[in-house]
C-alpha positions as CSV (number, residue, x, y, z in Angstrom):
1,M,0.3,0.0,-0.1
2,K,2.8,2.3,1.2
3,R,4.6,1.4,-2.5
4,F,1.8,2.2,-4.2
5,K,1.2,5.6,-2.1
6,R,4.6,6.2,-3.1
7,T,4.4,5.5,-6.8
8,L,1.4,7.6,-7.1
9,I,3.0,10.5,-5.7
10,T,5.7,9.8,-8.0
11,M,3.6,9.7,-10.9
12,L,1.6,12.5,-9.9
13,G,4.9,14.9,-9.7
14,V,6.2,13.8,-13.4
15,A,2.4,14.9,-14.9
16,L,2.7,18.6,-12.9
17,S,6.7,18.7,-14.1
18,A,5.2,17.9,-17.8
19,V,2.2,20.3,-17.5
20,L,4.6,23.0,-16.2
21,L,7.7,22.3,-18.7
22,V,4.7,22.8,-21.3
23,G,2.9,26.1,-19.5
24,C,6.5,27.4,-19.8
25,S,7.6,26.3,-23.2
26,S,4.1,27.4,-24.6
27,S,4.6,31.2,-22.8
28,K,8.4,31.8,-24.3
29,S,6.8,30.5,-27.8
30,S,3.7,33.1,-27.2
31,S,6.1,35.6,-26.2
32,S,9.2,35.0,-29.1
33,S,5.8,35.4,-31.7
34,S,5.1,38.6,-30.3
35,S,8.4,39.5,-30.7
36,S,8.8,38.4,-34.3
37,S,5.7,40.3,-35.3
38,T,7.2,43.8,-34.6
39,R,10.0,45.7,-34.1
40,L,11.7,49.2,-32.4
41,V,11.7,51.9,-34.8
42,K,13.5,55.7,-34.0
43,T,11.2,58.9,-33.8
44,S,10.5,62.4,-33.3
45,S,9.5,61.2,-29.8
46,G,11.3,58.2,-28.8
47,S,11.1,55.0,-29.8
48,V,8.3,53.1,-30.5
49,K,7.3,49.4,-31.0
50,V,5.8,49.2,-34.5
51,P,4.5,46.2,-36.6
52,K,6.9,44.0,-38.4
53,H,4.9,44.6,-41.5
54,P,2.0,47.1,-40.9
55,K,-1.1,46.6,-43.4
56,R,-3.5,49.0,-42.2
57,I,-1.2,52.7,-41.7
58,V,-3.3,55.9,-41.3
59,T,-1.3,59.2,-42.3
60,N,-1.0,62.9,-41.7
61,V,1.1,64.5,-44.0
62,Y,2.9,61.4,-44.9
63,T,0.4,59.8,-47.0
64,G,2.6,60.2,-50.4
65,D,5.7,58.7,-48.6
66,V,4.0,55.9,-47.7
67,L,2.6,55.0,-51.0
68,S,5.2,56.2,-52.4
69,L,6.9,52.8,-51.1
70,G,4.0,50.5,-51.5
71,G,2.8,51.1,-48.2
72,K,-0.8,50.2,-47.4
73,V,-2.6,53.4,-46.6
74,V,-6.4,52.7,-45.2
75,G,-7.1,56.4,-44.1
76,A,-5.3,59.9,-44.4
77,T,-5.9,64.0,-44.2
78,S,-7.6,65.2,-47.0
79,T,-5.3,67.5,-47.6
80,D,-2.7,64.7,-48.6
81,L,-4.9,63.1,-50.5
82,A,-5.9,66.5,-52.6
83,S,-2.3,65.4,-54.2
84,P,-2.3,65.8,-57.7
85,Y,0.5,62.1,-58.1
86,I,-2.2,60.5,-55.5
87,S,-3.7,58.8,-58.5
88,K,-8.0,58.5,-57.8
89,S,-7.7,54.5,-57.9
90,T,-5.3,54.5,-55.0
91,S,-7.3,57.2,-53.2
92,K,-10.3,55.7,-54.0
93,G,-9.6,52.9,-51.1
94,I,-8.1,55.6,-49.0
95,K,-10.7,57.0,-46.3
96,N,-10.8,61.0,-46.0
97,L,-10.3,61.8,-42.4
98,G,-10.4,65.4,-42.8
99,L,-7.9,67.6,-41.8
100,T,-6.9,66.7,-38.7
101,L,-6.7,63.1,-37.5
102,K,-9.7,62.6,-35.5
103,P,-9.7,59.5,-32.7
104,E,-13.0,58.4,-33.6
105,A,-13.1,58.1,-36.9
106,V,-9.8,57.0,-37.0
107,L,-10.4,54.2,-34.4
108,K,-12.9,52.6,-36.8
109,L,-10.4,51.9,-39.6
110,K,-8.9,49.6,-37.0
111,P,-5.0,50.7,-38.4
112,D,-2.0,48.8,-37.0
113,L,0.5,51.9,-37.9
114,I,-0.2,55.6,-37.3
115,V,2.2,58.0,-38.9
116,T,2.3,61.6,-38.3
117,S,3.9,65.0,-38.4
118,N,1.6,66.1,-35.3
119,K,3.1,65.7,-32.1
120,A,-0.1,65.8,-30.5
121,D,-1.4,62.9,-32.1
122,V,0.7,60.8,-30.5
123,K,-1.5,61.3,-27.3
124,A,-4.2,61.4,-28.6
125,L,-3.9,58.2,-30.7
126,K,-1.4,55.8,-29.3
127,K,-4.0,53.3,-27.5
128,I,-5.7,53.0,-31.1
129,A,-2.3,52.0,-32.5
130,P,1.5,52.8,-32.3
131,V,2.3,56.3,-33.2
132,V,5.5,57.3,-35.2
133,Y,5.9,60.9,-35.0
134,V,8.2,62.5,-37.6
135,A,8.9,66.3,-36.9
136,Y,8.3,68.2,-40.2
137,G,11.3,68.9,-41.7
138,S,13.5,65.9,-39.9
139,T,13.9,63.9,-42.3
140,G,17.1,65.4,-44.6
141,N,16.9,65.6,-48.1
142,I,14.5,63.5,-50.3
143,K,16.7,60.4,-50.8
144,Q,17.2,60.3,-46.7
145,T,13.2,60.7,-46.6
146,A,13.2,57.4,-48.7
147,T,15.6,55.7,-46.3
148,K,13.5,57.0,-43.4
149,F,10.4,55.7,-44.4
150,G,12.1,52.7,-45.7
151,N,13.2,51.8,-42.4
152,I,9.9,53.2,-40.4
153,L,7.7,50.9,-42.6
154,N,10.5,47.9,-43.2
155,R,10.9,48.1,-46.6
156,K,14.4,49.1,-47.0
157,T,14.9,47.0,-50.5
158,Q,11.5,49.3,-51.6
159,A,13.6,52.5,-50.8
160,K,16.6,51.5,-52.2
161,N,14.4,50.6,-55.5
162,W,13.2,53.8,-55.5
163,I,16.3,55.7,-55.3
164,K,17.5,54.3,-58.1
165,K,14.6,55.3,-60.1
166,F,14.7,58.7,-58.7
167,N,18.6,58.9,-59.7
168,K,17.7,57.8,-63.2
169,Q,15.1,59.9,-63.8
170,A,17.1,63.1,-62.3
171,A,20.0,62.2,-64.6
172,T,17.8,62.1,-67.7
173,Q,16.1,65.9,-67.2
174,K,19.7,67.0,-66.4
175,A,20.8,65.6,-69.7
176,R,17.2,67.2,-71.6
177,L,18.7,70.2,-69.8
178,K,22.0,70.5,-71.4
179,K,20.7,69.8,-74.4
180,A,18.7,73.2,-74.2
181,G,21.9,74.8,-72.9
182,I,21.1,75.1,-69.2
183,N,23.7,73.3,-66.9
184,P,22.4,72.7,-63.9
185,S,25.4,72.5,-62.1
186,K,27.1,76.0,-63.1
187,T,23.0,77.5,-62.9
188,S,21.9,79.2,-59.3
189,I,18.1,79.4,-58.5
190,G,15.9,81.2,-56.0
191,M,11.9,80.4,-55.1
192,F,9.8,83.1,-54.3
193,D,5.9,82.6,-53.0
194,L,3.2,84.5,-52.7
195,Q,1.2,84.2,-50.2
196,N,-2.3,86.3,-48.6
197,G,-0.8,89.3,-50.3
198,K,2.9,88.8,-48.6
199,L,5.9,87.5,-50.3
200,F,8.2,84.9,-49.5
201,V,11.3,83.1,-50.3
202,D,12.3,79.5,-49.7
203,G,14.5,77.5,-49.5
204,A,15.1,73.8,-50.6
205,T,13.5,72.4,-47.9
206,W,10.3,73.8,-47.9
207,G,8.6,72.0,-50.3
208,R,7.7,74.3,-53.7
209,G,10.0,72.1,-56.2
210,G,13.1,72.8,-53.6
211,E,13.9,69.4,-53.7
212,A,13.7,68.3,-57.4
213,L,15.8,71.7,-58.3
214,T,18.5,70.6,-55.6
215,T,19.0,67.6,-54.9
216,G,17.2,66.3,-58.1
217,L,18.4,68.8,-61.3
218,N,21.7,69.7,-58.8
219,F,21.1,73.4,-59.4
220,Q,23.0,75.3,-57.5
221,L,21.5,77.9,-54.1
222,P,22.7,81.2,-53.7
223,S,23.9,81.9,-50.0
224,A,21.0,84.0,-49.3
225,F,19.0,80.9,-50.0
226,K,21.1,78.6,-47.7
227,T,20.8,80.0,-44.9
228,L,16.7,80.0,-45.2
229,D,17.3,76.0,-44.7
230,K,19.4,76.3,-41.3
231,G,16.4,78.6,-40.3
232,A,12.1,77.9,-40.5
233,G,13.2,77.0,-44.3
234,Y,11.2,80.1,-45.4
235,K,11.2,84.3,-44.7
236,Q,8.9,86.9,-45.6
237,I,10.7,89.7,-47.1
238,S,9.7,93.2,-48.8
239,L,9.5,94.3,-52.3
240,E,12.6,96.5,-52.3
241,S,14.3,93.6,-50.7
242,V,14.2,91.5,-53.4
243,D,17.3,92.0,-55.2
244,K,19.0,89.9,-52.4
245,Y,17.7,87.1,-53.4
246,S,19.2,86.9,-57.0
247,A,19.5,83.6,-59.2
248,D,20.4,82.7,-63.0
249,W,16.6,81.2,-62.5
250,L,13.7,82.1,-60.5
251,F,10.8,79.9,-59.3
252,F,7.6,81.3,-58.8
253,S,4.0,80.1,-56.7
254,Q,1.5,81.2,-55.3
255,T,0.3,79.6,-52.5
256,T,-3.2,81.6,-52.3
257,S,-5.3,83.6,-55.1
258,T,-6.9,86.4,-53.3
259,S,-7.2,89.9,-54.7
260,A,-4.3,91.0,-52.3
261,D,-2.1,88.3,-54.3
262,K,-3.2,90.4,-57.3
263,T,-2.1,93.6,-55.7
264,T,1.2,92.3,-54.6
265,L,1.6,90.8,-57.7
266,K,1.0,93.7,-60.1
267,D,3.1,95.4,-57.8
268,L,6.0,93.2,-58.0
269,K,6.3,92.8,-61.5
270,T,6.1,97.2,-62.0
271,N,8.8,97.2,-58.8
272,P,12.3,98.5,-60.3
273,Y,13.9,96.2,-57.7
274,W,12.3,93.5,-59.5
275,T,12.8,94.5,-62.9
276,K,16.5,95.0,-62.4
277,L,17.3,91.1,-61.7
278,A,19.0,89.5,-64.3
279,A,16.7,86.6,-64.5
280,V,14.0,88.7,-65.2
281,K,15.7,90.6,-67.5
282,A,16.8,87.2,-69.4
283,K,13.0,86.3,-69.0
284,H,14.1,83.1,-66.8
285,V,11.3,83.7,-64.2
286,I,9.2,80.0,-63.9
287,Q,6.0,80.1,-62.5
288,L,4.4,76.9,-61.1
289,P,1.6,75.4,-60.6
290,F,1.6,75.7,-56.7
291,N,-1.0,72.4,-56.2
292,K,1.9,70.3,-58.1
293,M,5.0,71.7,-56.2
294,Y,3.1,71.8,-52.6
295,Y,3.8,67.9,-52.1
296,F,7.3,67.3,-51.4
297,D,7.2,63.3,-50.8
298,P,9.2,61.0,-53.4
299,N,6.8,60.4,-55.9
300,A,5.9,64.0,-56.3
301,V,9.3,65.3,-56.0
302,Y,10.2,62.0,-59.0
303,H,7.7,64.1,-61.4
304,Q,8.0,67.9,-60.2
305,M,12.0,67.3,-62.3
306,K,10.0,66.7,-65.3
307,L,8.0,69.4,-65.1
308,I,10.4,72.1,-63.9
309,A,12.8,70.6,-67.1
310,D,9.5,71.1,-69.3
311,A,9.1,74.8,-68.1
312,M,12.9,76.0,-68.4
313,I,13.2,74.6,-72.0
314,K,10.3,75.9,-72.8
315,A,12.2,79.6,-71.8
316,K,15.1,79.0,-73.5
């Protein structure tokens, strides 16, 4: 009888050990599975654990960047979706979330990743899905931007392929320009913008075709414009100071189209400081459509290079 009890106790002990081992193994397996499905990404607000392969992405400002690398966007802001570089067939499958990312609207989309330039979105949306905050102007030039988003989305191969595609397009457009007698590496450019009756000058990193002109086509920025990139990226100027921002070619866009803009534009064109500029005398002033030059994601910049080359060759 005692022998039976000892045998029973031994058997129960073995069984219990087996159960504990299975449970421990299952726990480790679950933990390993969870770990293998996520990864850490460095953001402007610290490291964030994100899906290894995000499949439902919500975006604010960076919709074009995500789409350029083949990311799946399920919701985006209206300003992003207004981009002429996002096809109708693509935007048709993306929910228009309005001007901002409202938590209740984002929640309905069941995203697994949120990418935004608005720091406030981190606190407002982090309970819905991991939020990658990318501060505006922190991504570097357009090639560095593609690389950065390739890392965020775990699409590094796609980023490298896009850069190759970009370099090929840049080479093609530079060859066209040189054939027309315009050598970008020896030609300076400047960018002006009109908004609500006020005149601004822009650096290379403030959209408006700056990346296409510099990183892409290799045009040169005078020191007065380079200084802008070290600060806000733009600066309001007076009509009397336009001569400080002279260049071989000047590019002009209108953010707004108000009566004040019309007045300022008329005053600018008749202002002696403006009319004396070498680029104005040579008729090397290009007015570019704002809606096509505002966006600065990889896909937009890629297409802007040809748009700019076409306009310059026509003006030449």
